[in-house]
mmCIF file of the C-alpha atoms, coordinates in Angstrom:
data_MODEL
# 
_entry.id   MODEL 
# 
loop_
_atom_site.group_PDB 
_atom_site.id 
_atom_site.type_symbol 
_atom_site.label_atom_id 
_atom_site.label_alt_id 
_atom_site.label_comp_id 
_atom_site.label_asym_id 
_atom_site.label_entity_id 
_atom_site.label_seq_id 
_atom_site.pdbx_PDB_ins_code 
_atom_site.Cartn_x 
_atom_site.Cartn_y 
_atom_site.Cartn_z 
_atom_site.occupancy 
_atom_site.B_iso_or_equiv 
_atom_site.pdbx_formal_charge 
_atom_site.auth_seq_id 
_atom_site.auth_comp_id 
_atom_site.auth_asym_id 
_atom_site.auth_atom_id 
_atom_site.pdbx_PDB_model_num 
ATOM 1   C CA . MET A 1 1   ? -83.578 -177.534 -248.259 1.00 0.00 ? 1   MET A CA 1 
ATOM 2   C CA . ASN A 1 2   ? -81.450 -174.538 -249.242 1.00 0.00 ? 2   ASN A CA 1 
ATOM 3   C CA . ASP A 1 3   ? -80.067 -174.268 -252.784 1.00 0.00 ? 3   ASP A CA 1 
ATOM 4   C CA . THR A 1 4   ? -76.366 -173.455 -252.307 1.00 0.00 ? 4   THR A CA 1 
ATOM 5   C CA . ARG A 1 5   ? -75.103 -174.247 -255.790 1.00 0.00 ? 5   ARG A CA 1 
ATOM 6   C CA . ALA A 1 6   ? -72.273 -172.049 -257.012 1.00 0.00 ? 6   ALA A CA 1 
ATOM 7   C CA . PRO A 1 7   ? -73.231 -169.647 -259.792 1.00 0.00 ? 7   PRO A CA 1 
ATOM 8   C CA . ILE A 1 8   ? -72.341 -170.755 -263.311 1.00 0.00 ? 8   ILE A CA 1 
ATOM 9   C CA . VAL A 1 9   ? -70.597 -167.930 -265.138 1.00 0.00 ? 9   VAL A CA 1 
ATOM 10  C CA . LEU A 1 10  ? -69.370 -168.733 -268.651 1.00 0.00 ? 10  LEU A CA 1 
ATOM 11  C CA . GLY A 1 11  ? -67.111 -166.514 -270.714 1.00 0.00 ? 11  GLY A CA 1 
ATOM 12  C CA . ILE A 1 12  ? -66.196 -166.558 -274.384 1.00 0.00 ? 12  ILE A CA 1 
ATOM 13  C CA . ASP A 1 13  ? -63.323 -164.192 -274.973 1.00 0.00 ? 13  ASP A CA 1 
ATOM 14  C CA . ASP A 1 14  ? -59.959 -164.570 -276.651 1.00 0.00 ? 14  ASP A CA 1 
ATOM 15  C CA . LEU A 1 15  ? -57.956 -162.240 -274.344 1.00 0.00 ? 15  LEU A CA 1 
ATOM 16  C CA . ARG A 1 16  ? -59.662 -161.123 -271.139 1.00 0.00 ? 16  ARG A CA 1 
ATOM 17  C CA . PRO A 1 17  ? -59.148 -163.210 -268.000 1.00 0.00 ? 17  PRO A CA 1 
ATOM 18  C CA . LEU A 1 18  ? -62.823 -162.749 -266.819 1.00 0.00 ? 18  LEU A CA 1 
ATOM 19  C CA . PRO A 1 19  ? -62.057 -163.505 -263.156 1.00 0.00 ? 19  PRO A CA 1 
ATOM 20  C CA . ARG A 1 20  ? -65.701 -164.243 -262.225 1.00 0.00 ? 20  ARG A CA 1 
ATOM 21  C CA . ALA A 1 21  ? -66.072 -166.872 -264.945 1.00 0.00 ? 21  ALA A CA 1 
ATOM 22  C CA . THR A 1 22  ? -66.208 -170.491 -263.866 1.00 0.00 ? 22  THR A CA 1 
ATOM 23  C CA . ARG A 1 23  ? -65.248 -171.599 -267.437 1.00 0.00 ? 23  ARG A CA 1 
ATOM 24  C CA . ILE A 1 24  ? -63.756 -169.659 -270.347 1.00 0.00 ? 24  ILE A CA 1 
ATOM 25  C CA . ALA A 1 25  ? -63.638 -170.495 -274.028 1.00 0.00 ? 25  ALA A CA 1 
ATOM 26  C CA . ARG A 1 26  ? -61.117 -168.663 -276.230 1.00 0.00 ? 26  ARG A CA 1 
ATOM 27  C CA . THR A 1 27  ? -62.580 -169.380 -279.713 1.00 0.00 ? 27  THR A CA 1 
ATOM 28  C CA . SER A 1 28  ? -66.066 -169.599 -281.206 1.00 0.00 ? 28  SER A CA 1 
ATOM 29  C CA . ARG A 1 29  ? -65.642 -173.350 -281.656 1.00 0.00 ? 29  ARG A CA 1 
ATOM 30  C CA . GLU A 1 30  ? -64.745 -173.775 -277.970 1.00 0.00 ? 30  GLU A CA 1 
ATOM 31  C CA . GLY A 1 31  ? -67.645 -171.429 -277.092 1.00 0.00 ? 31  GLY A CA 1 
ATOM 32  C CA . VAL A 1 32  ? -70.191 -173.545 -278.965 1.00 0.00 ? 32  VAL A CA 1 
ATOM 33  C CA . ARG A 1 33  ? -68.861 -176.659 -277.247 1.00 0.00 ? 33  ARG A CA 1 
ATOM 34  C CA . LEU A 1 34  ? -68.982 -174.921 -273.844 1.00 0.00 ? 34  LEU A CA 1 
ATOM 35  C CA . LEU A 1 35  ? -72.610 -173.918 -274.320 1.00 0.00 ? 35  LEU A CA 1 
ATOM 36  C CA . GLU A 1 36  ? -73.561 -177.383 -275.547 1.00 0.00 ? 36  GLU A CA 1 
ATOM 37  C CA . GLU A 1 37  ? -72.010 -178.840 -272.371 1.00 0.00 ? 37  GLU A CA 1 
ATOM 38  C CA . HIS A 1 38  ? -74.303 -176.530 -270.356 1.00 0.00 ? 38  HIS A CA 1 
ATOM 39  C CA . ARG A 1 39  ? -77.413 -177.091 -272.433 1.00 0.00 ? 39  ARG A CA 1 
ATOM 40  C CA . GLU A 1 40  ? -79.525 -178.522 -269.632 1.00 0.00 ? 40  GLU A CA 1 
ATOM 41  C CA . VAL A 1 41  ? -78.417 -176.276 -266.774 1.00 0.00 ? 41  VAL A CA 1 
ATOM 42  C CA . TYR A 1 42  ? -79.175 -172.709 -265.773 1.00 0.00 ? 42  TYR A CA 1 
ATOM 43  C CA . VAL A 1 43  ? -76.299 -170.378 -266.611 1.00 0.00 ? 43  VAL A CA 1 
ATOM 44  C CA . ASP A 1 44  ? -76.287 -167.362 -264.307 1.00 0.00 ? 44  ASP A CA 1 
ATOM 45  C CA . GLU A 1 45  ? -74.160 -165.187 -266.575 1.00 0.00 ? 45  GLU A CA 1 
ATOM 46  C CA . LEU A 1 46  ? -72.749 -165.578 -270.091 1.00 0.00 ? 46  LEU A CA 1 
ATOM 47  C CA . TRP A 1 47  ? -70.020 -163.084 -271.126 1.00 0.00 ? 47  TRP A CA 1 
ATOM 48  C CA . LEU A 1 48  ? -69.496 -162.676 -274.873 1.00 0.00 ? 48  LEU A CA 1 
ATOM 49  C CA . ASP A 1 49  ? -66.784 -160.783 -276.710 1.00 0.00 ? 49  ASP A CA 1 
ATOM 50  C CA . HIS A 1 50  ? -67.569 -160.022 -280.362 1.00 0.00 ? 50  HIS A CA 1 
ATOM 51  C CA . ASP A 1 51  ? -64.068 -160.289 -281.823 1.00 0.00 ? 51  ASP A CA 1 
ATOM 52  C CA . LEU A 1 52  ? -62.193 -163.458 -280.937 1.00 0.00 ? 52  LEU A CA 1 
ATOM 53  C CA . GLY A 1 53  ? -58.941 -162.880 -282.820 1.00 0.00 ? 53  GLY A CA 1 
ATOM 54  C CA . GLY A 1 54  ? -58.063 -163.166 -286.488 1.00 0.00 ? 54  GLY A CA 1 
ATOM 55  C CA . GLU A 1 55  ? -61.112 -164.038 -288.559 1.00 0.00 ? 55  GLU A CA 1 
ATOM 56  C CA . ASP A 1 56  ? -62.954 -165.576 -285.591 1.00 0.00 ? 56  ASP A CA 1 
ATOM 57  C CA . ASP A 1 57  ? -65.928 -163.851 -283.983 1.00 0.00 ? 57  ASP A CA 1 
ATOM 58  C CA . ILE A 1 58  ? -68.789 -164.699 -281.663 1.00 0.00 ? 58  ILE A CA 1 
ATOM 59  C CA . MET A 1 59  ? -71.424 -165.195 -284.395 1.00 0.00 ? 59  MET A CA 1 
ATOM 60  C CA . PRO A 1 60  ? -71.333 -169.040 -284.395 1.00 0.00 ? 60  PRO A CA 1 
ATOM 61  C CA . VAL A 1 61  ? -72.241 -168.866 -280.684 1.00 0.00 ? 61  VAL A CA 1 
ATOM 62  C CA . VAL A 1 62  ? -74.973 -166.314 -281.369 1.00 0.00 ? 62  VAL A CA 1 
ATOM 63  C CA . THR A 1 63  ? -76.336 -168.577 -284.118 1.00 0.00 ? 63  THR A CA 1 
ATOM 64  C CA . LEU A 1 64  ? -76.499 -171.517 -281.645 1.00 0.00 ? 64  LEU A CA 1 
ATOM 65  C CA . LEU A 1 65  ? -78.441 -169.344 -279.180 1.00 0.00 ? 65  LEU A CA 1 
ATOM 66  C CA . GLU A 1 66  ? -80.784 -168.062 -281.874 1.00 0.00 ? 66  GLU A CA 1 
ATOM 67  C CA . GLU A 1 67  ? -81.489 -171.547 -283.271 1.00 0.00 ? 67  GLU A CA 1 
ATOM 68  C CA . ALA A 1 68  ? -82.244 -172.880 -279.808 1.00 0.00 ? 68  ALA A CA 1 
ATOM 69  C CA . ALA A 1 69  ? -84.777 -170.105 -279.266 1.00 0.00 ? 69  ALA A CA 1 
ATOM 70  C CA . PHE A 1 70  ? -86.228 -170.567 -282.742 1.00 0.00 ? 70  PHE A CA 1 
ATOM 71  C CA . HIS A 1 71  ? -86.908 -174.244 -281.922 1.00 0.00 ? 71  HIS A CA 1 
ATOM 72  C CA . GLY A 1 72  ? -88.619 -173.263 -278.667 1.00 0.00 ? 72  GLY A CA 1 
ATOM 73  C CA . ARG A 1 73  ? -85.788 -174.404 -276.381 1.00 0.00 ? 73  ARG A CA 1 
ATOM 74  C CA . PRO A 1 74  ? -83.735 -171.290 -275.602 1.00 0.00 ? 74  PRO A CA 1 
ATOM 75  C CA . PHE A 1 75  ? -80.772 -171.678 -273.318 1.00 0.00 ? 75  PHE A CA 1 
ATOM 76  C CA . ARG A 1 76  ? -81.650 -170.749 -269.743 1.00 0.00 ? 76  ARG A CA 1 
ATOM 77  C CA . ILE A 1 77  ? -79.386 -167.768 -269.036 1.00 0.00 ? 77  ILE A CA 1 
ATOM 78  C CA . GLY A 1 78  ? -79.781 -165.122 -266.331 1.00 0.00 ? 78  GLY A CA 1 
ATOM 79  C CA . THR A 1 79  ? -77.926 -162.393 -268.188 1.00 0.00 ? 79  THR A CA 1 
ATOM 80  C CA . VAL A 1 80  ? -75.890 -162.280 -271.376 1.00 0.00 ? 80  VAL A CA 1 
ATOM 81  C CA . HIS A 1 81  ? -73.169 -159.620 -271.070 1.00 0.00 ? 81  HIS A CA 1 
ATOM 82  C CA . VAL A 1 82  ? -71.824 -158.433 -274.413 1.00 0.00 ? 82  VAL A CA 1 
ATOM 83  C CA . HIS A 1 83  ? -68.474 -156.667 -274.200 1.00 0.00 ? 83  HIS A CA 1 
ATOM 84  C CA . SER A 1 84  ? -66.332 -155.625 -277.129 1.00 0.00 ? 84  SER A CA 1 
ATOM 85  C CA . ALA A 1 85  ? -64.037 -152.889 -278.399 1.00 0.00 ? 85  ALA A CA 1 
ATOM 86  C CA . ASN A 1 86  ? -66.087 -153.167 -281.585 1.00 0.00 ? 86  ASN A CA 1 
ATOM 87  C CA . PRO A 1 87  ? -69.295 -151.168 -280.921 1.00 0.00 ? 87  PRO A CA 1 
ATOM 88  C CA . ILE A 1 88  ? -71.020 -152.114 -284.190 1.00 0.00 ? 88  ILE A CA 1 
ATOM 89  C CA . GLY A 1 89  ? -70.285 -155.820 -283.701 1.00 0.00 ? 89  GLY A CA 1 
ATOM 90  C CA . ALA A 1 90  ? -71.418 -155.678 -280.066 1.00 0.00 ? 90  ALA A CA 1 
ATOM 91  C CA . GLN A 1 91  ? -74.667 -153.909 -281.048 1.00 0.00 ? 91  GLN A CA 1 
ATOM 92  C CA . THR A 1 92  ? -75.354 -156.600 -283.667 1.00 0.00 ? 92  THR A CA 1 
ATOM 93  C CA . VAL A 1 93  ? -74.994 -159.301 -281.006 1.00 0.00 ? 93  VAL A CA 1 
ATOM 94  C CA . VAL A 1 94  ? -77.224 -157.403 -278.549 1.00 0.00 ? 94  VAL A CA 1 
ATOM 95  C CA . ARG A 1 95  ? -79.987 -156.868 -281.160 1.00 0.00 ? 95  ARG A CA 1 
ATOM 96  C CA . SER A 1 96  ? -79.862 -160.495 -282.306 1.00 0.00 ? 96  SER A CA 1 
ATOM 97  C CA . LEU A 1 97  ? -80.145 -161.921 -278.818 1.00 0.00 ? 97  LEU A CA 1 
ATOM 98  C CA . GLU A 1 98  ? -82.803 -159.449 -277.664 1.00 0.00 ? 98  GLU A CA 1 
ATOM 99  C CA . ARG A 1 99  ? -84.882 -160.383 -280.681 1.00 0.00 ? 99  ARG A CA 1 
ATOM 100 C CA . TRP A 1 100 ? -84.975 -163.975 -279.378 1.00 0.00 ? 100 TRP A CA 1 
ATOM 101 C CA . GLY A 1 101 ? -85.824 -162.979 -275.827 1.00 0.00 ? 101 GLY A CA 1 
ATOM 102 C CA . TYR A 1 102 ? -82.451 -163.361 -274.140 1.00 0.00 ? 102 TYR A CA 1 
ATOM 103 C CA . PRO A 1 103 ? -81.755 -160.899 -271.294 1.00 0.00 ? 103 PRO A CA 1 
ATOM 104 C CA . VAL A 1 104 ? -78.815 -158.918 -272.730 1.00 0.00 ? 104 VAL A CA 1 
ATOM 105 C CA . ARG A 1 105 ? -76.679 -156.062 -271.421 1.00 0.00 ? 105 ARG A CA 1 
ATOM 106 C CA . ARG A 1 106 ? -73.819 -154.137 -272.955 1.00 0.00 ? 106 ARG A CA 1 
ATOM 107 C CA . SER A 1 107 ? -71.104 -154.423 -270.318 1.00 0.00 ? 107 SER A CA 1 
ATOM 108 C CA . THR A 1 108 ? -67.463 -153.805 -269.691 1.00 0.00 ? 108 THR A CA 1 
ATOM 109 C CA . ALA A 1 109 ? -65.359 -156.799 -268.773 1.00 0.00 ? 109 ALA A CA 1 
# 
């Protein structure tokens, strides 16, 4: 039997349309909820923007991913793409996720 499931591409970004994404969250709260909804499935790509408008940023989502890995149940993600106009914030996210074994790339959206 051939696996023909459509790729799951999730995006958490306040502004970009992310045309390849199958679902997009616009705030960190929505992003946490989106990841929790996909807890038991393989996510092919996860696109993360560091700054999510106003005082909101991606760190609550990063914390969720880190805690899952800490407890021995990391999210199953093919590649985490970190894109941001904030290079220091993006590098913080990349380092945090790499430390917990997630496959991370700095990307442009």
